[in-house]
C-alpha positions in Angstrom: 10.4 -51.3 36.2 10.8 -54.2 33.4 7.7 -56.6 33.1 8.0 -60.1 33.3 6.0 -60.7 30.4 8.5 -59.1 28.3 11.2 -62.0 29.3 8.6 -64.5 27.9 8.0 -63.1 24.8 11.9 -63.5 24.3 11.8 -67.0 25.2 9.2 -68.0 23.1 10.7 -66.2 20.2 14.0 -67.6 20.7 12.8 -71.1 21.0 10.4 -70.9 18.0 13.3 -69.6 15.6 15.2 -72.4 17.0 12.5 -75.0 16.2 12.6 -73.4 12.3 15.8 -73.7 12.0 16.4 -69.9 11.4 19.9 -68.1 12.8 21.0 -64.3 12.6 22.8 -63.4 10.0 25.3 -60.4 9.7 23.8 -59.1 6.1 20.3 -57.2 5.7 17.5 -59.3 4.8 14.4 -56.7 3.4 11.3 -58.3 3.0 7.9 -57.0 1.4 4.7 -57.2 2.5 1.6 -57.9 0.0 1.8 -58.9 -3.8 0.2 -55.9 -5.3 -3.3 -56.0 -3.8 -4.6 -55.1 -0.6 -5.9 -58.6 0.0 -2.5 -59.8 -0.3 -1.7 -57.5 2.9 -2.6 -59.9 5.7 -1.4 -60.4 9.1 0.1 -63.8 7.9 2.0 -61.9 5.5 3.1 -59.3 7.6 4.5 -61.9 10.4 6.4 -63.5 7.6 8.6 -60.2 6.5 9.1 -59.2 10.3 10.7 -62.8 10.6 12.9 -62.4 7.8 13.8 -58.7 8.4 14.6 -59.0 12.4 16.9 -62.3 11.2 18.8 -59.9 8.7 18.2 -56.6 10.3 16.7 -55.5 7.2 13.7 -53.2 5.9 9.8 -54.1 5.4 7.8 -52.3 3.0 4.6 -52.5 1.6 3.1 -53.5 -2.1 -0.8 -53.1 -1.3 -1.9 -51.4 -4.0 -2.3 -47.3 -4.4 -4.6 -46.7 -1.9 -4.4 -46.6 2.0 -4.7 -50.4 3.3 -5.5 -51.2 7.1 -3.6 -54.8 8.3 -5.1 -56.2 11.4 -3.2 -57.6 13.9 -4.4 -60.2 16.6 -1.4 -60.4 19.1 1.9 -58.3 19.5 4.7 -58.7 17.5 8.2 -59.2 18.7 10.9 -57.4 17.5 13.9 -59.3 19.5 16.1 -60.6 17.2 18.0 -58.0 15.0 17.6 -54.4 14.3 14.1 -53.7 12.1 12.5 -50.8 9.9 9.2 -50.7 9.1 8.2 -47.8 6.0 4.8 -47.6 5.8 5.0 -45.1 2.7 2.0 -43.2 4.2 -0.2 -45.8 3.2 -0.6 -48.4 6.0 -2.2 -48.4 9.2 -1.7 -51.2 11.7 -4.6 -51.9 13.5 -4.6 -54.0 16.4 -8.3 -54.1 17.2 -8.0 -53.4 21.0 -6.7 -57.2 21.3 -2.9 -56.4 22.4 0.0 -53.5 21.7 1.3 -53.6 18.2 4.7 -53.9 19.0 7.6 -55.1 21.9 11.1 -54.1 21.1 13.6 -55.8 23.2 17.2 -54.9 24.4 19.7 -53.9 22.1 17.7 -53.8 19.3 16.9 -50.5 16.9 13.4 -50.5 16.0 12.5 -47.9 13.4 9.3 -46.9 12.2 8.6 -44.5 9.3 5.1 -43.1 7.8 3.1 -45.4 9.1 -0.4 -45.4 11.7 -0.6 -47.4 14.7 -4.2 -47.4 15.7 -6.3 -49.5 18.4 -3.6 -50.7 20.2 -4.5 -52.1 24.0 -2.2 -53.3 26.8 -2.7 -54.3 30.5 0.7 -53.0 31.7 2.8 -50.6 29.5 2.4 -49.1 26.3 -0.5 -49.4 24.2 1.0 -49.3 20.7 4.5 -50.0 21.5 6.5 -51.2 24.7 10.4 -50.7 24.5 12.8 -52.4 26.9 16.4 -51.6 26.6 15.8 -50.7 23.0 16.4 -47.6 20.8 13.1 -46.6 19.2 13.0 -44.1 16.4 9.7 -42.8 14.8 9.6 -40.9 11.7 6.4 -39.6 10.3 4.2 -42.2 12.6 0.7 -41.3 13.6 -0.3 -43.4 16.8 -4.2 -43.1 17.5 -6.4 -44.3 19.7 -4.3 -46.6 21.8 -4.8 -47.4 25.6 -2.8 -48.8 28.2 -4.3 -49.6 31.8 -1.2 -48.5 33.5 1.6 -46.5 31.7 2.3 -45.4 28.2 -1.0 -44.9 26.2 0.8 -45.1 22.7 4.6 -45.8 24.1 6.4 -47.3 27.4 9.9 -46.6 27.3 11.9 -48.4 29.7 16.1 -47.9 29.9 16.8 -47.4 26.3 16.5 -44.3 23.9 13.1 -43.2 22.0 13.5 -40.5 19.2 10.2 -39.2 17.7 10.0 -36.9 14.3 7.1 -35.4 12.4 4.6 -37.9 14.4 1.0 -37.1 15.7 -0.1 -38.9 19.1 -4.0 -38.4 19.2 -6.5 -39.8 21.5 -4.0 -42.2 23.2 -5.2 -42.8 27.1 -3.8 -44.6 29.9 -3.4 -44.4 34.0 -0.5 -42.2 33.5 1.6 -41.0 30.6 -1.5 -41.0 28.6 0.9 -41.1 25.3 3.9 -41.4 26.2 5.5 -42.8 29.7 9.1 -42.6 30.0 10.5 -45.0 32.8 14.5 -43.8 32.4 14.9 -43.5 28.7 16.4 -40.5 26.9 13.6 -39.3 24.9 14.0 -36.7 22.3 10.7 -35.3 20.3 10.6 -32.8 17.5 8.2 -31.3 15.2 5.2 -33.1 16.6 1.9 -33.2 18.0 0.0 -34.3 20.9 -3.8 -34.1 20.7 -6.2 -34.8 23.2 -4.3 -37.5 25.0 -5.2 -38.4 28.6 -4.1 -40.0 31.9 -7.4 -41.6 33.1 -6.4 -42.7 36.9 -8.1 -40.2 39.1 -4.5 -39.2 40.4 -2.8 -39.7 36.5 -0.2 -37.9 35.6 0.9 -36.3 32.3 -2.1 -36.3 30.0 0.7 -36.6 27.0 4.1 -37.3 28.8 5.0 -38.3 31.9 9.0 -38.0 32.4 10.1 -40.5 35.4 13.6 -41.0 36.6 16.2 -41.1 35.4 14.6 -40.0 32.3 15.3 -37.4 30.3 13.1 -35.5 27.6 14.2 -33.5 25.0 11.1 -31.5 23.3 11.4 -28.8 20.3 9.1 -27.5 17.9 5.9 -29.3 19.0 2.2 -28.5 19.9 0.6 -30.2 22.8 -2.6 -29.4 22.8 -6.1 -30.4 24.7 -4.7 -33.0 26.4 -5.4 -34.0 30.3 -4.3 -35.3 33.8 -4.8 -35.1 37.6 -0.7 -33.7 37.6 0.3 -32.3 34.5 -2.2 -31.6 31.9 0.3 -32.0 29.0 3.8 -32.7 30.8 4.3 -34.3 33.8 8.4 -34.2 35.1 9.0 -36.1 38.2 11.5 -35.8 41.1 15.4 -36.4 39.5 13.5 -36.3 35.9 15.0 -34.2 33.3 12.9 -32.0 30.6 14.4 -29.2 28.2 11.6 -27.5 25.8 12.3 -25.4 23.2 9.9 -23.8 20.8 6.9 -25.7 22.5 3.5 -24.8 22.4 1.3 -26.1 25.4 -2.3 -25.0 24.5 -5.7 -25.9 26.1 -4.5 -28.4 28.6 -6.5 -29.5 31.7 -5.4 -30.6 34.9 -5.9 -30.3 38.8 -2.5 -29.2 38.9 0.0 -27.7 36.5 -2.2 -27.3 33.4 0.6 -26.9 30.7 3.3 -28.9 33.0 3.5 -30.0 36.3 7.7 -30.5 37.3 9.3 -31.7 40.5 12.7 -32.6 38.8 14.8 -30.3 36.5 12.7 -28.3 33.8 14.0 -25.5 31.3 11.6 -23.9 28.8 12.9 -21.3 26.3 11.1 -19.8 23.3 7.7 -21.2 24.0 3.7 -20.7 24.6 1.7 -21.6 27.6 -1.5 -20.7 26.5 -5.3 -20.9 27.7 -4.6 -23.9 30.1 -6.9 -24.9 32.8 -6.7 -26.4 36.2 -8.7 -26.9 39.3 -6.1 -26.5 41.6 -2.6 -24.7 41.3 -0.5 -23.3 38.3 -2.5 -23.1 35.1 0.6 -22.7 32.9 3.1 -24.3 35.4 3.0 -25.8 38.7 6.4 -26.2 39.8 6.2 -28.4 42.7 9.7 -29.1 44.5 11.4 -29.1 41.1 13.9 -26.5 39.9 12.2 -24.5 36.6 13.7 -22.1 34.3 12.3 -20.1 31.6 13.3 -17.5 28.8 12.1 -16.2 25.8 8.5 -17.8 26.8 5.0 -16.4 27.0 2.3 -17.5 29.7 -0.9 -16.5 29.0 -4.9 -16.8 29.3 -4.5 -19.9 31.6 -6.9 -20.6 34.4 -6.4 -21.9 38.0 -7.6 -21.7 41.7 -4.0 -20.3 43.0 -1.4 -19.4 40.5 -3.3 -18.3 37.3 0.0 -18.5 35.2 2.4 -20.1 37.3 2.7 -21.3 41.2 6.0 -22.2 42.3 6.9 -24.1 45.5 10.5 -24.4 45.6 13.3 -25.1 45.4 14.0 -22.6 42.6 12.2 -20.4 40.0 13.9 -18.3 37.0 12.3 -16.3 34.6 14.2 -14.1 31.9 12.6 -12.0 29.1 8.8 -13.5 29.5 5.4 -12.4 29.3 3.1 -13.4 32.3 -0.2 -12.1 30.7 -4.0 -12.4 31.1 -4.2 -15.5 33.5 -6.6 -15.4 35.9 -7.2 -17.3 39.3 -9.7 -17.5 41.7 -7.7 -17.1 44.7 -4.4 -15.6 45.1 -1.6 -14.9 42.5 -3.4 -14.1 38.9 0.1 -14.2 37.3 2.3 -15.9 39.9 2.0 -17.6 43.2 5.1 -17.8 44.7 4.7 -20.5 47.7 8.5 -21.7 48.4 11.7 -21.4 47.2 13.8 -18.7 45.5 12.2 -16.6 42.4 14.2 -14.7 39.8 12.7 -12.5 37.3 14.4 -10.4 35.0 13.4 -8.3 32.1 9.5 -9.6 32.4 6.3 -8.1 32.0 3.3 -9.0 33.9 0.3 -7.6 33.1 -3.8 -8.1 32.8 -3.9 -10.8 35.6 -6.9 -11.3 38.1 -7.1 -12.4 41.0 -11.0 -12.7 41.0 -12.4 -13.5 44.5 -13.2 -10.6 47.0 -10.4 -12.1 49.5 -8.1 -12.8 46.7 -4.8 -11.1 46.9 -1.8 -10.5 44.6 -3.2 -9.7 41.1 0.1 -9.8 39.2 2.2 -11.6 41.9 1.2 -13.2 45.3 4.2 -14.0 47.5 3.9 -16.0 50.8 7.5 -18.0 51.3 10.1 -18.2 53.4 12.7 -17.6 50.7 13.1 -14.6 48.3 11.5 -12.9 45.3 13.8 -10.9 43.2 12.3 -8.7 40.5 14.9 -6.7 37.9 13.9 -4.9 34.9 10.1 -5.7 35.2 6.8 -4.1 34.4 4.0 -4.9 36.7 1.0 -3.4 34.8 -2.9 -3.5 34.8 -3.3 -6.5 37.4 -6.0 -6.9 39.2 -6.7 -8.0 42.8 -10.1 -8.4 44.3 -8.9 -7.9 48.3 -5.0 -6.5 48.6 -1.9 -5.9 46.3 -3.3 -5.7 42.7 0.4 -5.5 41.2 2.3 -7.4 44.3 0.9 -9.0 47.7 4.0 -9.7 49.8 3.4 -12.3 53.0 7.0 -13.7 53.0 10.6 -13.2 53.3 12.5 -10.7 50.9 11.1 -9.3 47.7 13.7 -7.2 46.4 12.5 -4.6 43.3 15.4 -2.9 41.0 14.0 -1.1 38.3 10.6 -1.9 38.0 8.0 -0.3 36.7 4.5 -0.9 38.7 1.7 1.1 36.7 -2.2 1.0 36.4 -2.9 -1.7 38.7 -6.1 -2.1 41.6 -6.7 -3.8 44.4 -10.5 -4.0 45.8 -9.3 -3.2 49.5 -5.6 -1.6 49.5 -2.3 -1.6 48.0 -3.3 -1.1 44.2 0.5 -1.3 43.4 2.1 -3.2 46.5 0.3 -4.3 49.9 3.3 -5.6 52.1 1.6 -7.9 54.7 4.6 -10.0 56.1 4.2 -10.9 60.1 7.9 -10.4 60.5 9.0 -13.0 62.5 12.8 -14.2 63.5 12.5 -16.8 60.9 10.5 -15.0 58.5 11.9 -11.3 58.6 9.9 -10.1 55.4 10.2 -6.8 53.9 9.8 -5.2 50.5 13.0 -3.4 49.3 12.4 -1.1 46.1 15.3 0.9 44.3 15.4 2.7 40.9 11.8 2.2 40.4 8.7 3.9 39.4 4.3 3.6 40.6 1.9 5.5 39.1 -1.9 4.7 38.2 -3.2 5.2 41.5 -3.6 7.9 44.8 -2.9 4.7 46.9 0.2 2.7 45.4 1.3 1.4 48.7 -0.3 -0.4 51.9 0.9 -2.0 54.8 4.1 -1.8 57.1 7.5 -3.2 55.8 9.2 -1.3 53.4 12.9 -0.3 52.8 13.4 2.2 50.1 17.0 2.2 48.7 16.3 5.2 47.1 15.9 7.0 43.2 11.9 5.9 43.3 9.1 7.7 42.1 5.4 7.3 42.9 2.8 9.5 41.1 0.3 9.1 43.6 1.1 7.8 47.1 3.5 5.5 48.4 4.0 6.4 52.0 7.0 4.1 52.5 9.1 5.9 50.0 11.3 8.0 52.7 14.6 8.1 51.5 16.2 11.4 50.7 16.5 10.1 46.9 12.5 9.4 46.5 9.8 11.6 45.0 6.8 10.5 46.5 3.3 11.8 45.8 4.8 13.1 42.6 1.7 15.5 41.1 3.4 16.1 37.9 3.7 14.4 34.5 5.6 11.3 34.4 5.8 11.6 30.6 5.4 8.0 30.0 3.8 6.1 27.0 1.4 3.8 26.6 1.9 0.1 27.6 3.3 -1.2 24.2 6.2 -2.9 22.5 8.6 -1.0 22.4 11.1 -2.8 20.6 13.8 -5.5 21.7 14.8 -8.9 20.7 11.7 -10.0 22.6 8.1 -9.0 22.2 7.0 -7.6 25.5 5.1 -4.7 26.3 6.6 -1.8 28.3 6.1 2.2 29.5 8.8 3.8 27.3 9.7 7.2 29.1 9.1 9.8 26.8 11.5 13.4 26.1 11.4 15.2 29.1 10.3 12.4 31.3 11.6 12.8 35.0 12.5 9.2 34.8 15.3 10.0 32.3 18.4 9.9 34.3 16.9 10.0 37.6 18.3 6.3 38.5 21.2 5.1 40.9 24.0 4.7 38.2 25.3 1.9 40.4 22.1 -0.2 40.2 21.3 0.7 36.7 21.9 -2.3 34.3 23.8 -1.8 30.6 20.2 -2.7 29.0 16.6 -1.9 30.0 14.0 -3.9 29.9 13.9 -4.3 26.3 
């Protein structure tokens, strides 16, 4: 929502300029702050330059000497009359002294900041450094450090406009929600930037680095978000009816109550990215997909920690994972790698390995399914996952789990079902079953446990998997599977697989009708 204080700023600016006899012109009016010394670069000199540039739509530069210079601000600077560019040449810091935010950019304005630092801004409402309302704001090579807002957007609050950020740094900013950036309906694009140790400070604060609210869109690429914290979404919070698209983004060592890397309730796509070392006290160490639709491709989710869903916790309506690694994640409760709590989940060409559900009552080292909707695994490796209780690879307490061309190897469970534990209540509302075809299970004398399995044939179990009763199944196979060790065996996206060696009984043993044109690699 727009703040009424913004309107007051605009009216005051217009009134003052009218009194001074200043009118807007169509030509650019560039301005220089300073006359060659640091002492000449004062707030008064900046205000004069801003007035000149605002009226003429020009560029502000600085002549403060060769050394880095700090200019102290005592009050917010209003950019409401015309387009303004400010270029600090990597020498200028604007320090608001925790008195006010640095800038307010009004409707229809294009405000471009380049190669400058904004430090120690403060706002009682939104935008500790910058508040933009209906404006186009562009940041190139800008550092926003130690800014604070009580409510929203420790560094930037953007309403109903456009925000473009390139090659910039957001560090140690804080706000109730949106520790660095609060997007309230803007189109936000961020590239080649870093968000470090920002915090959403409210007890239920969302988005330690970035909070994205409807109808906002967020496009984030080639960036690092590290050490940020919030209650929901340690690095990023994407709200209902909002859209976020991440490409080549690293979400590392963020912390939250839920969604250490990201909490998503809107529409989310993640490609070519890394979610690593994030921690939560609740759900979803890397990703908490809570009522949203999320797609992930060519991405690794590793070394995250949670109470449930060490790597990912998804509660619908849909999660789709393609060419992904879910590896070495940990949870105290269920779902070391993935906790499937609701909505449909589709996983293809993925390796889910080294995940752990550590408590003695914890189920599903690799995947825990407890959903009224289906789980589909196609060309997936479930390897070396551990559960303290049931289902080292997969624990099923839901609707259908459909496994096709799946390799399940070297998993372990404290009680039963080293590979798979099927535990569905099989009610009319939840007719759960594990359906399996063209798959191999190995690494335990007791790979499978539980009741409701439906084998479509062409499965091999090295060790017992009693439900494999199809005529084309081979249960309790005692020979050598001739599988290579879990390792990278080539392919466009690096993931570890078990590669059948020459003479393996798995070669040409599958149902041709269920074989993809390419294997998991």
